[in-house]
N, C-alpha and C positions, 0 to 999 in steps of 0.2 A: 761817406764820412759825416754826412749831415751838417756840413759847414756851408750853408747857402750864401751867406754874406761874402765869404771868401771866393766861392764859385762865381758869384756875380761880379766881384772885383776883377777876377781873372778874365771873365768874359768881356767886360767893358774895356780892360786894357788891351786885349787882343783885337777887339773891334776897332778901337781907335788907331792902333798900329796898322791894321789892314786897310782902314779907310784912308790913312795917310799915304800908304803905298798906292792904292787905287787912284786917288786924286792926283798923285804925282805922275802916274802912268798916263792919265788923261791929259795932264799938262804937257807931257812930252809929245803925245800924239797930236794935240792941238798946235803945238809949236812947229811940228813937222808938216803942217797943212794936211792933216788926216792921213798921212802916209803911215802904213803899218808894216812895211817891209823892214825887218830887223837888220838887214845888211846895210841900211842907210842911216842907222842910228849912232854911228860912232862919233866920238868927240863932242858930246852934248854937254859935258860938265862945264866947259867954258862958255857955252851959249846960254845955259840955264843953271846958273850957280845955286839959286834958291831951291829949285826943284831937286837938284842933285843933293844938296844938304838935307832936305826933307826925306829923300829916299834913303840916305845913309842912316838918319836917325830912326826912321821906321824899321829898317832892316835890323839895326843893332838892338832895338827894343824887342823885336820878335825873337831874336836869338838869346835874349835874356842877358845882355851885357850888364855887368854890375853898375848900380846907381841909376838905372833906367827902370821904368815901371814894370816891364816884363820880368825883370829879375826879382822884384819884390813880390809879385803875385805868385810866381812859381816857387820861390823859396818858402813863402807862407804855406802853400799847399803841402809841400814836402815836410815842413816842420809840424803841421797839424796832423799829417798822416803818421809821423813818427810818434807823436804823443797819444795817438788813438790806439789803445791796447786791445786790438781785436785782430782777427785774421784778415779782414778787409783793410784795416789800417796798415798792417805789415805788408800786405800785397801791394797796396798803392805806393807805399814808401819805397819798396825795392824796385818796382816797375819804373817809378819816376826817377830814381837814382840811376838805374841802368840806362834809361832813356836820355838822361842828361849826359852820361858818359859816352854814348855811342858816337856823337860827332867828333869827339876827341880822338878816337882811334880810327 
């Protein structure tokens, strides 16, 4: 679609959300004294409330919850694809729309 600024905006949004999740996972592992057995990770929301809230925010941004940056970047890509009157624009628009509807069903 030749919208490089929008692609970079989406890339940076995705990178920040992923970095937030990876840093939160490192915080959990560090709080558990380098334990990586997932069976021992229950009930950490009370122990690490800030890490828990950061993981929730990062996850909701990645699934494009409205009013978070992931939603703005994905909607902008779909809007620009809809306005790009070519075969590739139509293809990207329909693939993105179907891709957004797949988790609903």
